[in-house]
DOLO-396675 format. One line per field, with one value per residue (C-alpha): residue number from 1; residue in one letter; x, y, z negated. Coordinates in nm, 4 decimals. Each point is the difference from the previous one (the first is absolute). Example, Ala and Ser with C-alpha at 12.3 -4.5 7.8 and 13.67 -1.06 7.14 Angstrom:
num: 1|2 $
residu: A|S $
u: 1.2300|0.1370 $
v: -0.4500|0.3440 $
w: -0.7800|0.0660 $
% end
This chain:
num: 1|2|3|4|5|6|7|8|9|10|11|12|13|14|15|16|17|18|19|20|21|22|23|24|25|26|27|28|29|30|31|32|33|34|35|36|37|38|39|40|41|42|43|44|45|46|47|48|49|50|51|52|53|54|55|56|57|58|59|60|61|62|63|64|65|66|67|68|69|70|71|72|73|74|75|76|77|78|79|80|81|82|83|84|85|86|87|88|89|90|91|92|93|94|95|96|97|98|99|100|101|102|103|104|105|106|107|108|109|110|111|112|113|114|115|116|117|118|119|120|121|122|123|124|125|126|127|128|129|130|131|132|133|134|135|136|137|138|139|140|141|142|143|144|145|146|147|148|149|150|151|152|153|154|155|156|157|158|159|160|161|162|163|164|165|166|167|168|169|170|171|172|173|174|175|176|177|178|179|180|181|182|183|184|185|186|187|188|189|190|191|192|193|194|195|196|197|198|199|200|201|202|203|204|205|206|207|208|209|210|211|212|213|214|215|216|217|218|219|220|221|222|223|224|225|226|227|228|229|230|231|232|233|234|235|236|237|238|239|240|241|242|243|244|245|246|247|248|249|250|251|252|253|254|255|256|257|258|259|260|261|262|263|264|265|266|267|268|269|270|271|272|273|274|275|276|277|278|279|280|281|282|283|284|285|286|287|288|289|290|291|292|293|294|295|296|297|298|299|300|301|302|303|304|305|306|307|308|309|310|311|312|313|314|315|316|317|318|319|320|321|322|323|324|325|326|327|328|329|330|331|332|333|334|335|336|337|338|339|340|341|342|343|344|345|346|347|348|349|350|351|352|353|354|355|356|357|358|359|360|361|362|363|364|365|366|367|368|369|370|371|372|373|374|375|376|377|378|379|380|381|382|383|384|385|386|387|388|389|390|391|392|393|394|395|396|397|398|399|400|401|402|403|404|405|406|407|408|409|410|411|412|413|414|415|416|417|418|419|420|421 $
residu: M|R|K|R|R|A|R|Q|T|S|K|R|S|L|P|Y|R|V|G|R|L|I|L|K|S|H|L|L|T|L|L|F|G|L|C|I|M|G|Y|I|V|G|R|Q|A|P|S|D|P|V|A|M|P|F|E|E|L|F|Q|E|M|R|V|T|S|Y|R|D|S|P|S|D|S|T|A|R|F|V|V|E|L|A|S|H|D|R|V|F|R|E|Y|D|V|D|S|R|R|L|T|A|P|E|Q|G|R|T|Y|R|R|A|I|S|G|T|R|Y|A|P|L|L|V|R|G|H|V|T|R|G|F|W|L|E|I|P|D|A|S|A|P|S|L|L|P|E|Q|Y|D|E|L|Y|R|T|T|L|G|Y|V|K|P|V|S|V|L|T|S|W|L|G|I|L|S|G|Y|S|I|G|Y|R|I|A|T|W|D|H|S|L|A|N|P|A|V|Q|K|R|V|L|E|R|P|G|L|G|R|M|I|A|R|E|A|W|R|R|V|L|L|E|P|V|V|M|G|R|E|A|D|A|A|R|F|A|A|L|R|G|T|Q|R|V|Y|T|N|F|F|R|L|A|L|A|D|S|N|G|F|I|P|E|E|S|A|R|L|D|S|T|G|C|R|H|E|S|R|A|M|L|A|F|A|R|A|V|Q|R|A|A|Q|D|T|C|D|L|T|S|A|D|F|G|A|V|E|E|W|A|S|L|L|E|R|D|G|R|W|P|Y|G|A|V|P|A|L|G|E|D|R|T|R|Y|F|G|A|L|S|W|Y|G|L|T|P|S|V|A|E|D|R|R|I|W|V|G|P|R|M|L|V|R|S|G|D|T|E|G|F|V|A|D|E|I|C|A|N|R|V|G|C|P|L|A|W|Q|E|W|M|R|N|G|S|S|L|S|A|N|P|W|T|A|Q|F|M|G|E|A|R|Q|F|A|P|F|I|E|L|G|Q|R|I|V|G|S|F|R|G|G|S $
u: 0.0000|0.2807|0.1751|-0.3207|-0.0474|0.3612|-0.0370|-0.3180|0.1692|0.2969|-0.2343|-0.1926|0.3120|0.1381|-0.2606|-0.0127|0.3736|-0.0086|-0.2793|0.1780|0.3222|-0.1855|-0.1522|0.3322|0.2028|-0.0890|0.1536|-0.2198|-0.3017|0.0791|0.0415|-0.3269|-0.1819|0.1344|-0.1064|-0.3545|0.0148|0.1129|-0.2832|-0.2578|0.1335|0.0055|-0.3579|-0.1221|0.1830|-0.2490|-0.0175|-0.2354|-0.0064|-0.1169|0.2523|0.3011|0.3499|0.1169|0.2291|0.1848|-0.0020|0.1617|0.2380|0.2329|-0.0531|0.3068|0.0277|0.2436|0.0701|0.1954|0.0576|-0.0382|0.3029|0.2518|-0.1386|-0.3478|-0.0820|-0.2536|0.0071|-0.2608|-0.1229|-0.0923|-0.1425|0.0759|-0.2614|0.1489|-0.0909|0.2711|0.2669|-0.1500|-0.1229|-0.3253|-0.1078|0.1409|-0.1962|0.1065|-0.0984|-0.0376|-0.1772|-0.2028|0.0361|0.0758|0.2368|0.1949|0.3455|0.2919|0.2282|0.3736|0.1973|-0.1189|0.2917|-0.1729|-0.1287|0.3341|0.1967|-0.2308|-0.2387|-0.0586|-0.1606|-0.2013|0.0012|-0.2900|0.0053|-0.0753|-0.1156|0.2034|-0.2056|-0.1280|0.1449|-0.2771|0.2135|0.2766|0.3136|0.2614|0.3185|0.3105|0.2591|0.3548|0.2755|0.2811|0.1976|-0.2690|-0.1164|-0.2165|-0.3353|0.0108|-0.0721|-0.3110|-0.1383|0.0745|-0.1860|-0.2968|-0.0083|-0.0103|-0.1375|0.2780|-0.1422|-0.2554|0.2896|-0.0325|-0.3536|0.1174|0.1946|-0.3048|-0.2223|0.2379|0.0300|-0.3749|-0.0442|0.2452|-0.1477|-0.3429|0.1100|0.1856|-0.2729|-0.2780|-0.1942|0.0613|-0.0808|-0.3307|-0.0791|0.0762|-0.2082|-0.2943|0.0351|0.0728|-0.3513|0.0578|0.3788|0.1516|0.2326|-0.3083|-0.0321|-0.3798|0.0236|0.2465|-0.2440|-0.2866|0.2078|0.1206|-0.3587|-0.1104|-0.1186|0.2224|0.2955|0.2417|-0.0770|0.0647|0.3282|0.1213|-0.0851|0.1696|0.3085|0.0050|-0.0006|0.2997|0.1943|-0.1154|0.1365|0.3395|0.1660|-0.1012|0.1292|0.2789|0.2404|0.2281|0.2025|0.2507|0.1890|-0.1448|0.0694|-0.1434|-0.3029|-0.0701|0.0365|-0.2319|-0.2621|0.0143|-0.0665|-0.2759|-0.1637|-0.0134|-0.1305|-0.2685|-0.1211|-0.0146|-0.2155|-0.2371|-0.0021|-0.0812|-0.3072|-0.1376|0.1608|-0.2721|0.2266|0.1289|0.3650|0.1008|-0.1141|0.1432|0.3338|0.0066|-0.0530|0.2770|0.2406|-0.0858|0.0702|0.3469|0.0943|-0.0649|-0.2494|0.0803|-0.0580|-0.3191|-0.1426|0.1021|-0.1761|-0.3252|0.0122|0.0422|-0.2858|-0.2282|0.0928|-0.0869|-0.3325|-0.0851|0.0844|-0.2381|-0.2848|-0.1269|-0.1685|0.3040|0.2530|0.3619|0.2558|0.3767|0.0191|-0.1367|0.2637|0.2786|-0.0964|0.0697|0.3363|0.1032|-0.0980|0.1578|0.3286|0.0076|-0.0403|0.2532|0.2588|-0.0352|-0.1713|-0.2822|-0.0766|0.2874|0.1752|0.0730|-0.3687|-0.0074|-0.0698|0.2859|0.0393|-0.2910|-0.3690|-0.0736|0.2516|-0.1465|-0.3524|0.1078|0.1662|-0.2958|-0.2299|0.2311|0.0057|-0.3803|-0.0287|0.2914|0.2128|0.3056|0.3229|0.1930|0.3193|0.3119|-0.0476|-0.3154|0.0858|-0.3462|-0.2275|-0.3531|-0.0719|-0.3698|-0.2087|0.1285|-0.0576|0.2824|0.0518|0.2259|0.0818|0.2009|0.2893|-0.0277|-0.1865|-0.1054|-0.3063|-0.2479|-0.1329|-0.3764|-0.0309|-0.0867|-0.1663|-0.2236|-0.1912|-0.2207|0.1480|0.3475|-0.0838|0.0361|-0.2982|0.2017|0.1030|-0.3433|-0.0622|0.3349|-0.0804|-0.3300|0.0006|-0.0080|0.0770|0.1114|0.2632|0.1716|-0.0300|0.2096|0.3404|-0.0461|-0.3290|0.1667|0.2689|-0.2220|-0.2806|0.2522|0.1926|-0.2040|-0.3700|-0.0907|0.1055|-0.2134|-0.2943|0.2295|0.1409|-0.3468|-0.1112|0.2986|-0.0783|-0.3597|0.1168|0.2450|-0.2676|-0.2468|0.2587|0.0754|-0.3680|-0.0562|0.2843 $
v: 0.0000|0.2392|-0.0790|0.0725|0.3329|0.0923|-0.0893|0.2125|0.2867|-0.0155|-0.0025|0.2979|0.1838|0.0103|0.2374|0.1808|0.0546|0.1105|0.2475|0.1281|0.0421|0.1981|0.2292|0.0437|0.0682|0.3366|-0.1035|-0.3069|0.2030|0.2530|-0.2751|-0.1608|0.3346|0.0907|-0.3413|0.0699|0.3478|-0.1472|-0.2504|0.2733|0.2213|-0.2959|-0.0982|0.3561|0.0394|0.0160|-0.3329|-0.1843|-0.3752|-0.0694|0.2288|-0.1541|0.1184|0.0418|0.2907|-0.2147|-0.2939|0.1885|0.2097|-0.2950|-0.1674|-0.1287|-0.0815|-0.2471|-0.0578|-0.3085|-0.2424|-0.3741|-0.0461|0.2420|-0.0744|0.1329|0.3151|0.1296|0.0239|-0.1222|0.2192|-0.1061|0.2282|-0.0642|0.1087|0.0674|0.1319|0.1297|-0.1335|-0.3493|-0.1328|-0.1934|-0.0402|0.0205|0.0982|-0.1218|0.2657|-0.2361|-0.2924|0.2422|-0.2279|0.0666|-0.2556|-0.0503|0.1642|-0.2154|-0.0962|0.0610|0.1478|-0.0555|-0.0354|0.1271|0.3091|0.0723|-0.0220|0.1495|0.1945|0.3677|0.0966|0.3163|0.0856|0.1932|0.3782|0.1285|0.3598|0.2408|0.3063|0.2181|0.3330|0.2088|0.2694|-0.0031|0.2028|0.0736|-0.1993|0.1889|-0.2368|0.1209|0.0065|-0.2524|0.1639|-0.1092|-0.3482|-0.0544|0.1549|0.2939|-0.1030|0.2168|-0.1334|-0.3566|0.0518|0.1592|-0.2704|-0.3009|0.1774|-0.1257|0.2260|-0.2759|-0.2057|0.1476|-0.1372|-0.3534|-0.0463|0.1296|-0.2475|-0.2893|0.0990|0.0201|-0.3336|-0.1683|0.1760|-0.1091|-0.3605|0.0054|0.1898|-0.2206|0.2757|-0.1511|-0.3444|0.1189|0.1877|-0.3027|-0.2268|0.2401|0.0249|-0.3693|-0.0670|0.2137|-0.0267|-0.1743|-0.1873|-0.1924|-0.3280|0.0352|0.3423|-0.1379|-0.2774|0.2482|0.2231|-0.2894|-0.1198|0.3346|-0.0333|0.1766|0.0263|-0.1399|0.2796|0.2586|-0.1655|-0.0078|0.3668|0.1091|-0.2055|0.1512|0.3484|-0.0976|-0.1059|0.3155|0.2256|-0.1677|0.2031|0.3308|-0.0801|0.2522|-0.1123|0.2234|0.1146|0.2791|0.0084|0.2911|-0.1344|-0.3430|0.1525|0.2166|-0.2993|-0.2175|0.2720|0.0527|-0.3692|-0.0038|0.2999|-0.1808|-0.3165|0.1903|0.2090|-0.3054|-0.1726|0.2976|-0.0080|-0.3715|0.0732|0.2606|-0.0101|0.1913|0.0895|-0.3529|0.0907|-0.3389|-0.2246|0.2481|0.0174|-0.3788|-0.0451|0.2506|-0.1849|-0.3300|0.1493|0.1131|-0.3473|0.0591|-0.2847|-0.0869|0.3586|0.0170|-0.3123|0.1181|0.3329|-0.1594|-0.2621|0.2660|0.2072|-0.3068|-0.0908|0.3516|-0.0045|-0.3442|0.1159|0.2934|-0.2499|-0.1501|-0.2866|-0.1830|-0.2248|0.1072|-0.2619|-0.0353|0.1502|0.3275|-0.0050|-0.0928|0.2823|0.2519|-0.1578|-0.0108|0.3592|0.1340|-0.1821|0.1326|0.3584|-0.0435|-0.1371|0.2656|0.2889|-0.0323|-0.2181|-0.0278|0.3129|-0.1740|0.0210|0.3821|0.1497|0.1679|0.3761|0.1763|0.0625|-0.3546|0.0342|0.3333|-0.1383|-0.3106|0.1893|0.2369|-0.2961|-0.1342|0.3408|0.0170|-0.3295|0.0737|-0.2783|0.1973|-0.1476|0.1968|0.1803|0.0515|0.3783|-0.0179|0.1691|0.0288|-0.2954|0.0276|-0.2453|0.0067|-0.1466|-0.3409|-0.2951|-0.0721|-0.3761|-0.2681|-0.3271|-0.2225|0.2113|0.2498|0.3265|0.2278|0.1366|-0.0655|0.2992|0.0440|-0.0071|-0.3711|-0.0610|0.3073|-0.2160|-0.2763|-0.2515|0.0383|0.0904|-0.2816|-0.0508|0.0803|0.3369|0.1297|0.1656|0.1786|0.1309|0.1616|0.3778|0.1243|-0.3422|0.0109|-0.2609|0.2295|0.3155|-0.0949|-0.1753|-0.1196|-0.1605|-0.1485|-0.1731|-0.1152|-0.1194|-0.1936|-0.1688|0.0192|0.0132|-0.0880|0.3526|0.1660|0.0757|0.2050|0.1919|0.0692|0.1145|0.2336|0.1403|0.0686|0.1779|0.2151|0.0750|0.1072|0.2332|0.1547|0.0400|0.1665|0.2420 $
w: 0.0000|-0.0856|0.3278|0.1966|-0.1783|0.0596|0.3701|0.0324|-0.1818|0.2369|0.3032|-0.1263|-0.0980|0.3553|0.1521|-0.3314|0.0052|0.3666|-0.0707|-0.3062|0.1994|0.2682|-0.2590|-0.1761|0.3134|0.1489|0.3339|0.0344|-0.1069|0.2714|0.2593|-0.0990|0.0042|0.3446|0.1274|-0.1174|0.1566|0.3317|-0.0119|-0.0679|0.2805|0.2380|-0.0818|0.0569|0.3310|0.2895|0.1797|0.2275|-0.0721|0.3552|0.1737|0.1699|-0.1060|0.3591|-0.0846|-0.2533|0.2424|0.2882|-0.2098|-0.0664|0.3361|0.1864|0.3693|0.1566|0.3688|0.1072|0.2866|-0.0402|0.2260|0.1543|0.3460|-0.0849|0.1932|-0.2510|-0.3761|-0.2457|-0.2836|-0.3512|-0.2692|-0.3671|-0.2545|-0.3425|-0.3420|-0.2317|0.2416|-0.0048|0.3349|-0.0343|0.3665|0.3530|0.3086|0.3429|0.2531|0.2973|-0.1691|-0.2195|-0.3004|-0.3645|-0.1492|-0.3193|0.0070|0.1085|-0.2858|0.0202|0.2870|0.3566|0.2413|0.3137|-0.1801|-0.1639|0.3262|0.2626|-0.2216|-0.0659|-0.3295|-0.0543|-0.3694|-0.1575|0.0328|-0.3496|-0.0250|-0.2164|0.0851|0.2831|0.1172|0.1537|0.1635|0.2581|0.0602|0.2659|-0.0504|0.1106|0.1448|-0.0821|0.2599|0.0365|-0.2812|-0.2486|0.1078|-0.3089|-0.0795|-0.2381|-0.3621|-0.0327|0.3286|-0.1042|-0.3289|0.1770|0.2650|-0.2305|-0.3063|-0.2254|-0.2696|-0.0502|-0.1302|-0.3468|-0.0193|0.0688|-0.3283|-0.1873|0.1839|-0.0641|-0.3670|-0.0463|0.1732|-0.2362|-0.3006|0.1150|0.0281|-0.3316|-0.1799|0.1246|0.1754|0.3437|-0.1319|-0.1391|0.3216|0.2169|-0.2208|0.0354|0.3795|0.0561|0.1331|0.3128|0.0330|0.2993|-0.2361|-0.1162|0.1977|-0.0046|0.1665|0.2551|0.0856|0.0378|0.2277|0.2165|0.0526|0.1458|0.3634|0.2517|-0.2385|0.2574|0.2443|-0.2729|-0.0964|0.3606|0.0530|-0.3208|0.0881|0.3503|-0.1554|-0.2114|0.3108|0.1812|-0.2774|-0.0277|0.2837|-0.1643|-0.3489|-0.0621|-0.2711|-0.2028|0.3007|-0.0766|0.3318|0.1969|0.3501|-0.0733|-0.1712|0.3062|0.2338|-0.2088|-0.0275|0.3767|0.0647|-0.2613|0.1670|0.3362|-0.1682|-0.1936|0.2920|0.2263|-0.2633|0.0091|0.3785|0.0021|-0.2127|0.2395|0.3441|0.1827|0.2937|0.0576|-0.0598|-0.1428|0.2887|0.2486|-0.1797|-0.0397|0.3741|0.0710|-0.2311|0.1685|0.3426|-0.1131|-0.1215|-0.3732|-0.0274|-0.3606|-0.1135|0.2070|-0.1628|-0.3480|0.0549|0.1124|-0.2767|-0.2697|0.1410|0.0081|-0.3577|-0.1219|0.1842|-0.1410|-0.3524|0.0477|0.0506|-0.3230|0.1824|0.1401|-0.1751|0.0296|0.0980|-0.0189|0.3482|-0.1385|-0.2744|0.2397|0.2375|-0.2785|-0.0802|0.3658|0.0762|-0.3187|0.0625|0.3581|-0.1183|-0.2790|0.2408|0.2706|-0.1786|0.2549|0.3002|0.2520|0.1181|0.3283|0.0902|-0.0134|0.3465|0.1830|0.0201|0.1593|-0.0433|-0.1190|-0.2818|-0.1122|0.0096|-0.1914|-0.2840|-0.0099|-0.0617|-0.2719|-0.1663|0.0095|-0.1868|-0.2357|0.1445|0.1106|-0.1393|-0.2591|0.0955|-0.2070|0.0043|-0.2138|-0.3288|-0.1519|-0.0713|-0.1301|-0.2816|-0.0773|-0.2843|-0.0973|-0.2254|-0.2436|-0.0043|-0.1405|0.1717|-0.2292|-0.1266|0.2872|-0.0487|0.2829|0.1723|0.2795|0.1928|0.0087|0.3789|0.0255|-0.3370|0.0499|0.2496|-0.1400|0.2465|-0.1502|-0.3614|-0.2576|-0.2257|-0.3142|0.1516|0.0928|-0.3363|0.0261|0.3480|-0.0941|-0.0171|-0.3574|-0.1422|-0.3626|0.0807|0.2503|-0.2066|-0.2996|0.0086|-0.3584|0.0927|0.3061|-0.1993|-0.2833|0.2257|0.2062|-0.2792|-0.3206|0.0791|-0.3562|-0.1027|0.2679|-0.2380|-0.2240|0.2970|0.1377|-0.3460|-0.0197|0.3460|-0.1046|-0.3153|0.1949|0.2581|-0.2682|-0.1571|0.3397|0.0736|-0.3352|0.0498 $
% end
């Protein structure tokens, strides 16, 4: 009997001792209180239990192109769907099937594959500026222009965001918030199953993956060399304006130019031009299913422009009226190649992004159109969006969404004070 009582006393004493330790330790009390606060904030956050977390789904999406054998003329494209860097499904663009992710390293993908990492938003700059290119005596961009171009001043927000994230995890606030939002989080297997069962999901995945491949040629990394920056921006301008032309070629410039290239012997460039234009027009139609050919057309056209700066110089008409008319048409569509004498470059509104360890920006020219704008970027692109207006909100909303209610509360308080004054 005494042994039984002693055993029951020891069992009861364990939770008692833990509770007493929590009450005695101010640190544990603080952690426990912040966990409860995070849970309350998470439960009060607006959420629709029926809504699909497509923004979260496509934000961490990865795209891979590969060839089954080196002799294959076309590449295959596979889309990886992930949550918190963990891939839970793969979508084959051509077979239109969702399958479990392949385990381990795949030889054919590692050797002949190209991976497109997610483009994570750091913020949105809503105004542009003229970039002055220095002469040969100063090959690098000026420090103030470099800071303005890439908004390195946002760097001081990043340590704060990282610190708050760690404090949130250590304090229990993030844990409480994630527990409260688990019912509609993509990390929840039940939510993943509900999303994957949605009709027409494959078409949405293919379109979002195609946009990722489309944006890759216009991702400008932290480039400090002035001459290289000018050359890259010149190629990106031709690529962007040709994309716009492919969407609305009312004068028939593309088929006419393609026929002219074919007549001069540039058959590969002619086919690449037509294939890219067809891929853009197909992507503009929500009723058709994109295939690997539509992805490959973007890769082929982008690599052609990157190699030559534009389509072949050898196809330019000789001196005379035809040459003047030809360059006049290119100038009208914004497709004239850049020259080394250009000393001023217009850099317009842009999305600050991070791809892996690389930080840079993507100009708004392509993503301002719904055909080329990723779903997770649409809120940033709206005029007057609170995400674009405040760099603090940009960083916190991108990396620590659980603190967004406090930031929004602070913005409302500041707004009320300004309105009162």
